[in-house]
SEMAR-864395 format. One record per residue (C-alpha): x, y, z; residue in one letter. Coordinates in steps of 0.1 Angstrom, whole numbers, plus 2048, in hexadecimal, padded with zeros to 3 digits. Example, Ala and Ser with C-alpha at 12.3 -4.5 7.8 and 13.67 -1.06 7.14 Angstrom:
2
+-----+-----+-----+------+
:   X :   Y :   Z : papa :
+-----+-----+-----+------+
: 87B : 7D3 : 84E :    a :
: 889 : 7F5 : 847 :    s :
+-----+-----+-----+------+
//
This chain:
357
+-----+-----+-----+------+
:   X :   Y :   Z : papa :
+-----+-----+-----+------+
: 8CA : D90 : 515 :    m :
: 8C4 : D6C : 50B :    f :
: 8B3 : D70 : 4ED :    y :
: 8C0 : D83 : 4D6 :    r :
: 8CF : D88 : 4B3 :    l :
: 8F1 : D9F : 4C3 :    s :
: 90F : D8A : 4BA :    g :
: 8FC : D7A : 49E :    t :
: 90B : D82 : 480 :    y :
: 905 : D7B : 45D :    h :
: 929 : D79 : 44A :    t :
: 926 : D5C : 439 :    s :
: 90D : D44 : 424 :    y :
: 918 : D28 : 43B :    q :
: 90E : D3E : 45B :    a :
: 8EC : D4B : 448 :    d :
: 8E3 : D23 : 43F :    r :
: 8E0 : D16 : 45F :    k :
: 8C0 : D09 : 470 :    l :
: 8C6 : D1D : 48E :    w :
: 8D3 : D3F : 48A :    k :
: 8CD : D48 : 4AF :    i :
: 8E0 : D35 : 4C7 :    p :
: 8BE : D34 : 4E3 :    t :
: 8AA : D27 : 4C2 :    d :
: 8C1 : D08 : 4C5 :    r :
: 8BD : D02 : 4EA :    w :
: 89C : D0B : 4E9 :    l :
: 897 : CE8 : 4D1 :    v :
: 8AF : CD5 : 4E5 :    i :
: 89B : CDE : 506 :    a :
: 878 : CD1 : 4F4 :    l :
: 883 : CB4 : 4E8 :    l :
: 88C : CA8 : 508 :    v :
: 86D : CB2 : 51C :    l :
: 85F : C9C : 4FA :    a :
: 874 : C83 : 4FD :    a :
: 86E : C80 : 52A :    l :
: 849 : C82 : 520 :    a :
: 83A : C63 : 52E :    p :
: 851 : C6C : 550 :    l :
: 83D : C84 : 55C :    y :
: 81C : C85 : 544 :    v :
: 7FC : C71 : 552 :    s :
: 7F7 : C56 : 53B :    p :
: 7D5 : C5E : 531 :    l :
: 7E4 : C83 : 527 :    y :
: 7FE : C73 : 516 :    l :
: 7EB : C58 : 4FE :    g :
: 7CA : C71 : 4FE :    s :
: 7DB : C91 : 4F3 :    y :
: 803 : C90 : 4EF :    v :
: 80B : C6F : 4DF :    l :
: 7EF : C79 : 4C5 :    p :
: 7FA : C9B : 4BF :    w :
: 819 : C91 : 4B6 :    v :
: 80C : C77 : 499 :    i :
: 7FB : C92 : 48E :    w :
: 815 : CA5 : 485 :    s :
: 828 : C8F : 478 :    a :
: 80B : C8C : 45E :    a :
: 80A : CB2 : 45A :    a :
: 82C : CB3 : 452 :    l :
: 82B : C98 : 437 :    s :
: 80F : CAC : 42B :    l :
: 81C : CCF : 42F :    t :
: 83A : CC0 : 419 :    l :
: 820 : CBD : 3F7 :    l :
: 80B : CDB : 403 :    m :
: 81F : CF7 : 411 :    g :
: 844 : CF0 : 3FE :    l :
: 838 : CDE : 3DE :    a :
: 815 : CF3 : 3DD :    g :
: 800 : CD2 : 3D3 :    q :
: 7DF : CD1 : 3E5 :    l :
: 7D7 : CB0 : 3F3 :    h :
: 7B1 : CA6 : 3FF :    f :
: 7BC : C83 : 3FF :    g :
: 7D4 : C7E : 41A :    f :
: 7C5 : C66 : 430 :    a :
: 7BD : C4E : 415 :    a :
: 7E8 : C4E : 411 :    v :
: 7EB : C4A : 43A :    m :
: 7CD : C2B : 434 :    a :
: 7E6 : C1A : 41D :    i :
: 802 : C1D : 435 :    g :
: 7F1 : C0F : 453 :    a :
: 7DF : BF4 : 442 :    y :
: 801 : BEB : 42E :    a :
: 80F : BE9 : 44D :    s :
: 7F9 : BD0 : 45F :    i :
: 7F7 : BB6 : 447 :    h :
: 81D : BBB : 43F :    l :
: 824 : BB3 : 465 :    v :
: 80B : B96 : 465 :    r :
: 81B : B85 : 449 :    a :
: 83C : B89 : 45B :    g :
: 84E : BA5 : 450 :    v :
: 863 : BB8 : 46A :    p :
: 853 : BD5 : 47C :    f :
: 86D : BF0 : 46D :    e :
: 86B : BDF : 44C :    l :
: 848 : BE0 : 44F :    a :
: 84A : C05 : 44F :    l :
: 85F : C0B : 430 :    l :
: 84B : BF3 : 41C :    l :
: 82C : C07 : 425 :    s :
: 83B : C28 : 422 :    g :
: 846 : C1A : 3FC :    l :
: 822 : C0C : 3F6 :    i :
: 811 : C2C : 3FB :    a :
: 82C : C42 : 3EC :    a :
: 825 : C2A : 3CC :    v :
: 7FD : C2F : 3CD :    i :
: 7FC : C50 : 3D7 :    g :
: 819 : C5F : 3BB :    t :
: 802 : C4B : 3A4 :    v :
: 7E2 : C64 : 3AC :    f :
: 7FB : C7D : 3B1 :    g :
: 805 : C7B : 38E :    g :
: 7E2 : C92 : 387 :    a :
: 7F7 : CAD : 38F :    a :
: 80D : CAC : 372 :    l :
: 7EE : CB9 : 35F :    r :
: 7DA : CC9 : 374 :    v :
: 7D7 : CE2 : 38D :    k :
: 7C0 : CF2 : 3AD :    g :
: 7A1 : CE6 : 3B1 :    l :
: 7A1 : CCA : 396 :    y :
: 7C7 : CBE : 3AC :    l :
: 7AB : CBB : 3C6 :    v :
: 792 : CA9 : 3B8 :    m :
: 7AD : C8E : 3A7 :    a :
: 7BA : C8C : 3CF :    t :
: 792 : C89 : 3D9 :    l :
: 78E : C6C : 3C1 :    a :
: 7AE : C5D : 3CE :    m :
: 79E : C5D : 3F6 :    q :
: 77F : C50 : 3E9 :    y :
: 789 : C36 : 3D6 :    l :
: 7A3 : C28 : 3F2 :    v :
: 785 : C2F : 40D :    d :
: 772 : C15 : 3F1 :    w :
: 788 : BFB : 3EE :    v :
: 793 : BFB : 417 :    v :
: 770 : BF2 : 41B :    v :
: 766 : BE1 : 3FE :    n :
: 781 : BC4 : 3FD :    v :
: 782 : BAD : 41F :    p :
: 7A5 : BA6 : 415 :    a :
: 7B3 : BCB : 41F :    i :
: 79D : BD4 : 43C :    s :
: 783 : BB4 : 441 :    g :
: 765 : BC8 : 43C :    g :
: 753 : BE6 : 43F :    a :
: 751 : BE2 : 466 :    h :
: 76C : BCD : 46B :    a :
: 788 : BD9 : 484 :    t :
: 7AB : BD0 : 478 :    l :
: 7BF : BCC : 499 :    r :
: 7E8 : BD2 : 496 :    t :
: 803 : BB5 : 4A3 :    p :
: 81C : BBA : 4BF :    d :
: 83A : BC5 : 4B3 :    v :
: 85B : BCF : 4BB :    g :
: 86E : BED : 4AD :    f :
: 899 : BE7 : 4AF :    l :
: 892 : BCA : 4C1 :    f :
: 87D : BDA : 4DB :    l :
: 85A : BD2 : 4E5 :    p :
: 844 : BEF : 4D9 :    i :
: 82B : BE0 : 4F5 :    d :
: 825 : C02 : 50F :    s :
: 81D : C28 : 508 :    l :
: 83B : C33 : 50B :    a :
: 84C : C1D : 4F6 :    s :
: 832 : C24 : 4D8 :    r :
: 833 : C4C : 4E6 :    y :
: 85B : C4A : 4DD :    w :
: 857 : C39 : 4BB :    l :
: 83A : C54 : 4B4 :    a :
: 852 : C6C : 4BC :    l :
: 873 : C65 : 4AF :    g :
: 85E : C62 : 48C :    w :
: 852 : C82 : 490 :    a :
: 870 : C8F : 49E :    v :
: 880 : C82 : 47C :    a :
: 866 : C91 : 464 :    l :
: 869 : CB3 : 477 :    t :
: 891 : CB3 : 46E :    v :
: 892 : CA7 : 44C :    f :
: 872 : CC2 : 444 :    f :
: 88E : CDC : 453 :    m :
: 8A7 : CD3 : 43E :    n :
: 896 : CCC : 420 :    v :
: 88E : CEC : 417 :    k :
: 8B2 : CF5 : 416 :    r :
: 8B9 : CDB : 3FA :    t :
: 8B7 : CE0 : 3D4 :    s :
: 897 : CCA : 3DA :    f :
: 885 : CE4 : 3F1 :    g :
: 88E : CFE : 3D9 :    r :
: 87E : CF0 : 3BD :    a :
: 85F : CE1 : 3CD :    l :
: 861 : D08 : 3D6 :    v :
: 865 : D18 : 3B2 :    a :
: 845 : CFD : 3A9 :    i :
: 830 : D0D : 3C6 :    r :
: 834 : D2E : 3BA :    d :
: 835 : D28 : 394 :    k :
: 83A : D05 : 37F :    d :
: 83F : D1A : 35F :    f :
: 85C : D2D : 36E :    a :
: 86B : D12 : 37E :    a :
: 86A : CFD : 362 :    a :
: 880 : D19 : 350 :    v :
: 89A : D1E : 366 :    i :
: 8A0 : CF4 : 367 :    g :
: 887 : CE8 : 382 :    v :
: 879 : CC5 : 371 :    d :
: 855 : CCB : 37A :    p :
: 847 : CA4 : 36F :    f :
: 866 : C99 : 389 :    r :
: 860 : CB3 : 3A7 :    t :
: 839 : CAC : 3A8 :    k :
: 83E : C86 : 3A6 :    l :
: 85C : C87 : 3C5 :    t :
: 847 : C9E : 3D6 :    a :
: 828 : C87 : 3DA :    f :
: 83C : C6A : 3DD :    a :
: 850 : C75 : 3F6 :    t :
: 831 : C85 : 40A :    s :
: 81C : C62 : 404 :    s :
: 83D : C50 : 40F :    f :
: 83A : C63 : 42E :    m :
: 816 : C65 : 436 :    g :
: 81B : C3D : 432 :    g :
: 82F : C38 : 44A :    v :
: 818 : C50 : 465 :    t :
: 7FC : C3B : 45B :    g :
: 80F : C1C : 466 :    a :
: 817 : C2D : 486 :    i :
: 7F7 : C3D : 48A :    l :
: 7E7 : C18 : 48A :    a :
: 800 : C08 : 4A2 :    f :
: 80C : C1E : 4B9 :    c :
: 7E8 : C35 : 4BE :    f :
: 7CC : C23 : 4B2 :    y :
: 7D5 : BFD : 4B6 :    r :
: 7B8 : BF4 : 49E :    a :
: 7B2 : C02 : 47E :    v :
: 78B : C06 : 470 :    t :
: 784 : C18 : 44D :    p :
: 774 : C32 : 461 :    e :
: 796 : C3E : 471 :    q :
: 7A4 : C47 : 44E :    f :
: 782 : C5F : 43C :    g :
: 77F : C7C : 42F :    f :
: 77B : C8E : 44A :    n :
: 7A0 : C86 : 455 :    v :
: 7A7 : C90 : 431 :    s :
: 799 : CB6 : 43C :    i :
: 7A8 : CB3 : 45F :    q :
: 7CF : CAD : 452 :    l :
: 7C3 : CD0 : 439 :    v :
: 7B7 : CE3 : 453 :    a :
: 7D7 : CDC : 464 :    m :
: 7F2 : CE7 : 44E :    v :
: 7DB : D06 : 446 :    l :
: 7D6 : D11 : 469 :    v :
: 7FA : D09 : 475 :    g :
: 807 : D1C : 459 :    g :
: 80F : D11 : 433 :    l :
: 835 : D02 : 42D :    g :
: 840 : D03 : 457 :    s :
: 849 : CE9 : 46A :    v :
: 843 : CFC : 48B :    i :
: 81C : D02 : 47A :    g :
: 81A : CDD : 477 :    s :
: 81F : CD8 : 49F :    w :
: 808 : CF4 : 4A5 :    l :
: 7ED : CEF : 48B :    g :
: 7EA : CC8 : 493 :    a :
: 7E9 : CD4 : 4B8 :    g :
: 7CC : CEA : 4B1 :    f :
: 7BB : CD5 : 498 :    v :
: 7B9 : CB5 : 4AF :    l :
: 7B8 : CC8 : 4D4 :    l :
: 7A9 : CE4 : 4D1 :    a :
: 785 : CD3 : 4CF :    p :
: 788 : CBF : 4EC :    i :
: 799 : CDA : 502 :    f :
: 77A : CF0 : 4F6 :    l :
: 761 : CD9 : 4FB :    t :
: 76F : CD0 : 520 :    n :
: 76C : CF7 : 524 :    l :
: 74E : CFC : 51A :    v :
: 740 : CDB : 531 :    s :
: 753 : CEB : 54A :    g :
: 73F : D0E : 547 :    l :
: 71C : CFF : 542 :    a :
: 721 : CE7 : 565 :    a :
: 726 : D09 : 575 :    g :
: 70C : D1A : 565 :    g :
: 720 : D32 : 553 :    w :
: 70E : D25 : 531 :    v :
: 6EB : D24 : 538 :    p :
: 6E4 : D13 : 513 :    v :
: 6D4 : CF3 : 508 :    s :
: 6E6 : CCD : 507 :    q :
: 6DE : CCE : 4E2 :    n :
: 6F1 : CF1 : 4DD :    f :
: 70B : CEA : 4F7 :    l :
: 713 : CC8 : 4E2 :    s :
: 71C : CDE : 4BF :    h :
: 728 : CFE : 4D4 :    l :
: 74E : CF7 : 4D4 :    p :
: 74F : CEB : 4AF :    l :
: 741 : D0D : 4AA :    m :
: 75C : D1F : 4BD :    i :
: 778 : D05 : 4AE :    y :
: 76A : D11 : 48A :    g :
: 768 : D36 : 494 :    a :
: 78A : D35 : 4A3 :    m :
: 796 : D25 : 480 :    i :
: 785 : D40 : 468 :    i :
: 796 : D5B : 481 :    g :
: 7B4 : D4C : 47D :    f :
: 7B5 : D4A : 45B :    l :
: 7A8 : D6D : 457 :    l :
: 7BD : D7E : 472 :    l :
: 7DE : D6C : 467 :    e :
: 7DB : D5E : 44B :    p :
: 7FE : D4E : 44C :    l :
: 7F2 : D38 : 46B :    g :
: 7FA : D35 : 488 :    l :
: 823 : D2C : 482 :    a :
: 81E : D54 : 479 :    k :
: 813 : D5D : 499 :    i :
: 82C : D4A : 4A9 :    y :
: 844 : D5B : 493 :    d :
: 83B : D7A : 497 :    n :
: 839 : D79 : 4BE :    i :
: 85E : D6A : 4BB :    r :
: 86B : D87 : 4A2 :    k :
: 85B : D9E : 4C2 :    y :
: 870 : D92 : 4DE :    f :
: 890 : D95 : 4C6 :    l :
: 88D : DBA : 4C8 :    v :
: 87E : DBF : 4EA :    w :
: 87C : DD6 : 501 :    p :
: 886 : DEC : 4DF :    f :
: 86D : DF4 : 4C3 :    r :
: 875 : DF8 : 49D :    h :
: 86C : E1C : 495 :    a :
: 84C : E25 : 488 :    r :
: 84D : E3B : 467 :    s :
+-----+-----+-----+------+
//
């Protein structure tokens, strides 16, 4: 069979530290990457721009937050504000004549600086107190964006993104915007898969499990937490800039509200804390499941299969969606990534089964 552990021998640390210990995993990832890169050739523009593109961008946002919540164990309920900083900063930088490539990096740095200032509260508080500190960041950034016309143009203003190019190529078509977003999401995926194997990643896990014990074995909680907030905020700021230029094409304060932060936390929790594949699955579930459920329920209602009132029908998809999230968290608290891992391990030994005691 093509998907087996047969012939895979863990005889050295180098072999055991490989990203893909099973050769089929590597070829599967390559195949998925090729399919994703060629998506503009076989996916209609409607589905590419409405489903695939936002899924890729929000997966990058979920990966950015997973570094902080999944590895470092630091709760963050204001991550939409970090993305808003990156989005508005990139637009103003490009309008000031800064090249788009440099504007992306600078917007990430600005978001990292501001995010680290508020994340500094993590050095003294934990749990719900840290949640309150990040909520303060969310509401403060919202207030500044709405009440400072120099940033957003006003509470009801829409700030359009200028025409830009990336590496001397114009970003003016749907396909080019999709490839830019995909490249950033793939870069974050590769970074996240490798950071867990580094000393920094192991320090994050040690801080998450027990910061006092981590300090005893030589991990500096002060530096590690600050680095985690800065790195996560940098990635979130760049993701916010890509979201503005590649998907929204125009930003308003409502696009980065508190509800967006809750959705990002839901993506991380439903997908699975600290999981790369979980970030992609969680973003896809939170983003696309309500759309599919709405279309399904509307189709059943049109065919007479759901004889309910129109008012109840408008709320039914959200009710099903909420029940699905609760069901996932009750049946598998480790998220969709664990369900995927269970299926994968099942096929590793199929058609044989482990002996039951």
